[in-house]
VEXKOLPA-209274 format. One line per 2 residues: number of its first residue (from 0); their letters; for each residue x, y, z of C-alpha. Coordinates in steps of 0.05 Angstrom, whole numbers, plus 5000, padded with zeros to 4 digits. Each point is the difference from the previous one (the first is absolute). Example, Ala and Ser with C-alpha at 12.3 -4.5 7.8 and 13.67 -1.06 7.14 Angstrom:
BEGIN
0> as> 5246:4910:5156 | 5027:5069:4987 .
END
This chain:
BEGIN
0> xx> 5224:5074:5326 | 5004:4945:4948 .
2> xx> 4932:4986:4967 | 4983:4927:4990 .
4> xx> 4962:5018:4934 | 5002:5065:4965 .
6> xx> 4953:5014:4939 | 5021:5051:4947 .
8> xx> 4938:5028:4963 | 4931:5023:5026 .
10> xx> 4958:4977:4942 | 4951:4941:4995 .
12> xx> 5052:4942:5006 | 5043:5035:5056 .
14> xx> 4939:5023:5042 | 4967:4928:4992 .
16> xx> 5064:4967:5020 | 5006:5045:5064 .
18> xx> 4926:4987:5018 | 5014:4924:5000 .
20> xx> 5066:5007:5042 | 4965:5047:5047 .
22> xx> 4942:4953:5008 | 5044:4945:5030 .
24> xx> 5017:5040:5061 | 4967:4953:5045 .
26> xx> 5036:4937:4974 | 5058:4979:5043 .
28> xx> 5047:5001:4942 | 4985:5071:4981 .
30> xx> 4980:5033:5065 | 5067:5037:5009 .
32> xx> 5018:5011:4927 | 5019:5071:4979 .
34> xx> 4966:5015:4936 | 5001:5065:4960 .
36> xx> 4978:5029:4931 | 5031:5058:4962 .
38> xx> 4935:5032:4972 | 5033:5034:4939 .
40> xx> 4936:5007:4960 | 5018:5058:4955 .
42> xx> 5005:4959:4934 | 4945:4953:5017 .
44> xx> 4956:4977:4941 | 4942:5003:5047 .
46> xx> 4995:5078:4995 | 4962:4995:4933 .
48> xx> 4965:4933:5010 | 4927:4984:4999 .
50> xx> 4976:4932:5024 | 4937:4967:4977 .
52> xx> 5022:4930:4994 | 5031:4983:5066 .
54> xx> 4965:4950:5048 | 4981:5037:5063 .
56> xx> 5012:5068:4978 | 4938:5044:4985 .
58> xx> 4993:5019:4924 | 5035:5066:4982 .
60> xx> 5049:4996:5061 | 5058:5045:4985 .
62> xx> 5073:4979:5006 | 5017:5064:5036 .
64> xx> 4951:4988:5053 | 5027:4931:5010 .
66> xx> 5071:5028:5015 | 4969:5043:5054 .
68> xx> 4953:4949:5028 | 5051:4944:4997 .
70> xx> 5047:5038:5045 | 4945:5016:5049 .
72> xx> 4981:4926:5000 | 5068:4979:5015 .
74> xx> 5013:5053:5054 | 4932:4987:5035 .
76> xx> 5005:4923:5001 | 5075:4989:5006 .
78> xx> 5033:5061:5029 | 5062:4959:5019 .
80> xx> 5016:5001:4927 | 5048:5060:4992 .
82> xx> 4985:5049:4943 | 5057:5037:4969 .
84> xx> 4973:5060:4961 | 5027:5047:4948 .
86> xx> 5066:4961:4991 | 5027:4972:4937 .
88> xx> 5047:4941:4999 | 5066:5010:4967 .
90> xx> 5039:4939:5013 | 4997:4928:5031 .
92> xx> 5061:4963:5019 | 5007:4933:5040 .
94> xx> 5057:4995:5052 | 5005:4937:5047 .
96> xx> 4929:4977:4983 | 4967:5071:5016 .
98> xx> 4975:5046:4951 | 5015:5073:5002 .
100> xx> 4951:5050:4969 | 5020:5069:4983 .
102> xx> 4948:5050:4986 | 4998:5076:4985 .
104> xx> 4996:5015:5077 | 5022:4938:5040 .
106> xx> 5032:4931:5002 | 4966:4937:5023 .
108> xx> 5018:4928:5009 | 4956:4937:4993 .
110> xx> 5008:4927:4995 | 4949:4993:4946 .
112> xx> 4983:5051:4945 | 4939:5001:4953 .
114> xx> 5004:5040:4937 | 4929:5022:4982 .
116> xx> 5010:5055:4947 | 4968:5007:4932 .
118> xx> 5034:4973:4935 | 5012:5068:4969 .
120> xx> 5067:5029:4981 | 5044:5028:5029 .
122> xx> 5014:4951:5055 | 5052:5038:5042 .
124> xx> 5017:4959:5064 | 5075:4986:4998 .
126> xx> 5018:4927:5020 | 4939:4970:4961 .
128> xx> 5021:5015:4929 | 5028:4933:4986 .
130> xx> 4933:4970:5008 | 4963:5046:4950 .
132> xx> 4972:4963:4940 | 4948:5013:4947 .
134> xx> 4931:4991:5029 | 4976:4931:4973 .
136> xx> 4924:5012:4999 | 4996:5075:4981 .
138> xx> 4989:5028:4929 | 5071:5007:4972 .
140> xx> 4983:5066:4973 | 4993:5027:5071 .
142> xx> 5069:4981:5018 | 4985:4978:5068 .
144> xx> 5048:4965:5047 | 5003:4950:5057 .
146> xx> 5049:4971:5050 | 5023:4930:4985 .
148> xx> 4969:4951:5051 | 4972:4934:5010 .
150> xx> 4930:4998:5033 | 5010:5070:5027 .
152> xx> 5072:4986:5029 | 5060:5034:4973 .
154> xx> 5049:4974:5049 | 5002:4980:5074 .
156> xx> 4960:5051:5038 | 4984:5045:4938 .
158> xx> 4931:4995:4969 | 4959:5037:4952 .
160> xx> 4925:5001:4984 | 4950:5032:4952 .
162> xx> 5022:5026:4930 | 5073:5005:5017 .
164> xx> 4996:4924:5013 | 4980:4989:4927 .
166> xx> 4924:4997:5014 | 4949:5038:4958 .
168> xx> 4971:5065:5022 | 4932:4978:5029 .
170> xx> 4978:5021:5070 | 4981:4927:5020 .
172> xx> 5066:4972:4972 | 5040:5054:5038 .
174> xx> 4963:4987:5068 | 5009:4926:4994 .
176> xx> 5074:5008:4987 | 5009:5040:5060 .
178> xx> 4960:4951:5041 | 5041:4944:4972 .
180> xx> 5064:5031:5020 | 4974:5013:5070 .
182> xx> 4981:4928:5010 | 5068:4978:4977 .
184> xx> 5033:5043:5053 | 4952:4976:5052 .
186> xx> 5015:4930:4983 | 5075:5017:5006 .
188> xx> 4986:5029:5069 | 4958:4941:5020 .
190> xx> 5061:4950:4990 | 4980:4984:4928 .
192> xx> 4932:4975:5019 | 4952:5021:4946 .
194> xx> 4960:5062:5027 | 4942:5043:4983 .
196> xx> 4959:5050:5044 | 4927:5000:5000 .
198> xx> 4949:5040:5044 | 4937:4966:5019 .
200> x> 4932:5021:5024 .
END
Protein backbone atom coordinates (compact mmCIF):
# COMPACT_ATOMS: atom_id res chain seq x y z
CA UNK A 1 0.00 0.00 0.00
CA UNK A 2 1.14 3.52 -0.81
CA UNK A 3 -0.12 6.24 1.51
CA UNK A 4 -1.41 9.46 -0.01
CA UNK A 5 -0.21 11.33 3.08
CA UNK A 6 1.90 10.10 5.98
CA UNK A 7 2.52 12.27 9.05
CA UNK A 8 5.63 11.70 11.14
CA UNK A 9 5.11 12.80 14.73
CA UNK A 10 2.28 12.43 17.23
CA UNK A 11 2.46 15.76 19.04
CA UNK A 12 0.16 18.77 18.73
CA UNK A 13 0.93 19.72 15.12
CA UNK A 14 1.00 16.14 13.86
CA UNK A 15 -2.28 15.08 15.47
CA UNK A 16 -3.99 18.32 14.42
CA UNK A 17 -2.87 17.74 10.84
CA UNK A 18 -4.22 14.17 10.99
CA UNK A 19 -7.56 15.34 12.44
CA UNK A 20 -8.12 17.83 9.63
CA UNK A 21 -7.14 15.36 6.92
CA UNK A 22 -9.32 12.69 8.53
CA UNK A 23 -12.29 15.03 8.77
CA UNK A 24 -12.37 15.43 4.97
CA UNK A 25 -13.35 11.78 4.48
CA UNK A 26 -16.76 12.66 3.00
CA UNK A 27 -15.35 15.06 0.43
CA UNK A 28 -15.14 13.60 -3.06
CA UNK A 29 -11.47 14.53 -3.43
CA UNK A 30 -10.45 12.86 -0.15
CA UNK A 31 -12.87 9.96 0.16
CA UNK A 32 -10.42 7.28 -0.91
CA UNK A 33 -7.16 8.81 0.28
CA UNK A 34 -4.94 6.64 2.45
CA UNK A 35 -3.74 8.67 5.44
CA UNK A 36 -1.39 7.55 8.19
CA UNK A 37 0.44 8.93 11.20
CA UNK A 38 3.56 7.56 12.83
CA UNK A 39 2.77 8.24 16.47
CA UNK A 40 6.28 8.36 17.87
CA UNK A 41 5.68 10.43 21.03
CA UNK A 42 8.55 9.40 23.26
CA UNK A 43 10.31 12.76 22.98
CA UNK A 44 7.19 14.95 22.95
CA UNK A 45 7.44 18.23 24.84
CA UNK A 46 3.82 17.67 25.88
CA UNK A 47 4.95 15.14 28.48
CA UNK A 48 5.66 17.86 31.07
CA UNK A 49 3.41 20.65 29.78
CA UNK A 50 0.66 22.42 31.73
CA UNK A 51 -1.85 24.60 29.85
CA UNK A 52 -3.71 27.57 31.27
CA UNK A 53 -3.56 29.92 28.28
CA UNK A 54 -5.04 27.89 25.40
CA UNK A 55 -8.48 28.79 24.09
CA UNK A 56 -10.84 25.81 24.42
CA UNK A 57 -8.69 23.84 26.88
CA UNK A 58 -9.74 23.77 30.51
CA UNK A 59 -7.20 25.45 32.83
CA UNK A 60 -4.59 23.05 34.26
CA UNK A 61 -4.93 20.67 31.32
CA UNK A 62 -1.86 18.42 31.23
CA UNK A 63 0.06 17.82 28.04
CA UNK A 64 0.49 14.14 28.84
CA UNK A 65 -3.30 13.81 28.90
CA UNK A 66 -3.58 15.51 25.50
CA UNK A 67 -1.22 12.89 24.06
CA UNK A 68 -3.62 10.16 25.19
CA UNK A 69 -6.90 11.95 24.47
CA UNK A 70 -5.72 13.18 21.08
CA UNK A 71 -5.03 9.63 19.95
CA UNK A 72 -8.44 8.55 21.24
CA UNK A 73 -10.15 11.44 19.42
CA UNK A 74 -8.42 10.58 16.16
CA UNK A 75 -9.23 6.87 16.50
CA UNK A 76 -12.86 7.41 17.46
CA UNK A 77 -13.78 10.07 14.91
CA UNK A 78 -11.58 9.04 11.97
CA UNK A 79 -10.69 5.34 12.24
CA UNK A 80 -9.69 5.29 8.57
CA UNK A 81 -6.50 7.19 9.52
CA UNK A 82 -3.89 4.49 10.13
CA UNK A 83 -1.90 4.71 13.38
CA UNK A 84 1.66 3.40 13.36
CA UNK A 85 2.87 3.00 16.93
CA UNK A 86 6.21 2.26 18.59
CA UNK A 87 8.28 2.91 15.49
CA UNK A 88 10.94 5.55 14.99
CA UNK A 89 11.73 6.89 11.52
CA UNK A 90 15.32 6.30 10.46
CA UNK A 91 15.40 7.56 6.88
CA UNK A 92 13.37 9.15 4.10
CA UNK A 93 14.23 9.03 0.42
CA UNK A 94 12.38 9.94 -2.73
CA UNK A 95 12.37 7.68 -5.77
CA UNK A 96 10.28 8.42 -8.87
CA UNK A 97 8.05 10.83 -6.99
CA UNK A 98 7.28 8.45 -4.11
CA UNK A 99 8.81 8.74 -0.63
CA UNK A 100 10.12 5.63 1.09
CA UNK A 101 10.19 5.79 4.88
CA UNK A 102 12.33 3.32 6.80
CA UNK A 103 11.55 2.86 10.49
CA UNK A 104 13.01 0.71 13.24
CA UNK A 105 10.55 -2.02 12.26
CA UNK A 106 9.10 -1.47 8.78
CA UNK A 107 9.23 0.31 5.46
CA UNK A 108 6.43 2.53 4.12
CA UNK A 109 5.74 4.48 0.96
CA UNK A 110 3.81 7.72 0.60
CA UNK A 111 3.14 10.39 -2.01
CA UNK A 112 3.22 13.11 0.66
CA UNK A 113 5.18 13.32 3.91
CA UNK A 114 4.57 15.72 6.80
CA UNK A 115 7.38 16.11 9.34
CA UNK A 116 5.80 17.06 12.68
CA UNK A 117 8.64 16.47 15.13
CA UNK A 118 10.02 18.88 17.70
CA UNK A 119 12.96 21.21 17.23
CA UNK A 120 15.41 19.56 19.59
CA UNK A 121 18.72 17.96 18.70
CA UNK A 122 19.65 15.39 17.66
CA UNK A 123 17.58 15.18 14.50
CA UNK A 124 18.50 11.80 13.12
CA UNK A 125 16.39 11.11 10.03
CA UNK A 126 18.75 10.31 7.17
CA UNK A 127 17.82 12.05 3.96
CA UNK A 128 16.69 15.29 5.61
CA UNK A 129 20.05 16.48 6.95
CA UNK A 130 20.58 18.92 4.09
CA UNK A 131 17.46 20.84 5.13
CA UNK A 132 18.52 21.41 8.75
CA UNK A 133 19.23 25.03 9.70
CA UNK A 134 19.37 26.92 13.03
CA UNK A 135 15.91 27.74 14.35
CA UNK A 136 15.03 31.32 13.39
CA UNK A 137 12.65 32.08 16.26
CA UNK A 138 14.05 30.15 19.22
CA UNK A 139 16.45 31.48 21.84
CA UNK A 140 19.93 30.92 20.32
CA UNK A 141 21.15 29.60 23.68
CA UNK A 142 18.74 26.67 23.34
CA UNK A 143 20.48 25.57 20.10
CA UNK A 144 17.22 24.51 18.40
CA UNK A 145 16.93 23.49 14.76
CA UNK A 146 14.35 23.64 11.99
CA UNK A 147 13.92 22.35 8.47
CA UNK A 148 14.35 24.94 5.75
CA UNK A 149 10.94 25.56 4.23
CA UNK A 150 8.71 28.13 2.59
CA UNK A 151 5.25 28.29 4.16
CA UNK A 152 5.67 24.73 5.51
CA UNK A 153 6.78 23.27 2.15
CA UNK A 154 10.31 21.85 1.98
CA UNK A 155 10.03 20.42 -1.51
CA UNK A 156 7.27 18.90 -3.61
CA UNK A 157 5.37 16.43 -1.46
CA UNK A 158 7.44 17.12 1.67
CA UNK A 159 6.02 19.39 4.37
CA UNK A 160 6.88 20.27 7.95
CA UNK A 161 4.79 21.81 10.73
CA UNK A 162 5.14 22.98 14.31
CA UNK A 163 8.48 23.93 15.82
CA UNK A 164 10.47 21.96 13.22
CA UNK A 165 8.98 24.34 10.63
CA UNK A 166 10.55 27.31 12.44
CA UNK A 167 7.60 28.31 14.61
CA UNK A 168 7.61 29.15 18.30
CA UNK A 169 6.77 26.52 20.87
CA UNK A 170 3.19 27.44 21.76
CA UNK A 171 0.29 25.00 21.69
CA UNK A 172 -1.99 27.21 19.60
CA UNK A 173 0.77 27.95 17.08
CA UNK A 174 1.65 24.28 16.68
CA UNK A 175 -2.00 23.28 16.23
CA UNK A 176 -2.54 26.04 13.67
CA UNK A 177 0.57 25.00 11.79
CA UNK A 178 -0.62 21.40 11.53
CA UNK A 179 -4.05 22.56 10.39
CA UNK A 180 -2.46 24.86 7.81
CA UNK A 181 -0.46 22.01 6.28
CA UNK A 182 -3.55 19.78 6.23
CA UNK A 183 -5.58 22.38 4.32
CA UNK A 184 -2.69 22.84 1.88
CA UNK A 185 -2.76 19.10 1.21
CA UNK A 186 -6.55 19.11 0.84
CA UNK A 187 -6.25 22.02 -1.58
CA UNK A 188 -3.76 19.98 -3.60
CA UNK A 189 -6.12 16.99 -3.64
CA UNK A 190 -9.00 19.26 -4.62
CA UNK A 191 -7.33 20.19 -7.90
CA UNK A 192 -5.74 23.30 -6.30
CA UNK A 193 -9.08 24.79 -5.32
CA UNK A 194 -8.60 26.54 -1.91
CA UNK A 195 -10.05 24.12 0.63
CA UNK A 196 -10.96 23.96 4.31
CA UNK A 197 -13.14 21.62 6.36
CA UNK A 198 -15.77 22.82 8.85
CA UNK A 199 -18.33 20.86 10.83
CA UNK A 200 -21.68 22.59 11.31
CA UNK A 201 -24.56 22.19 13.73
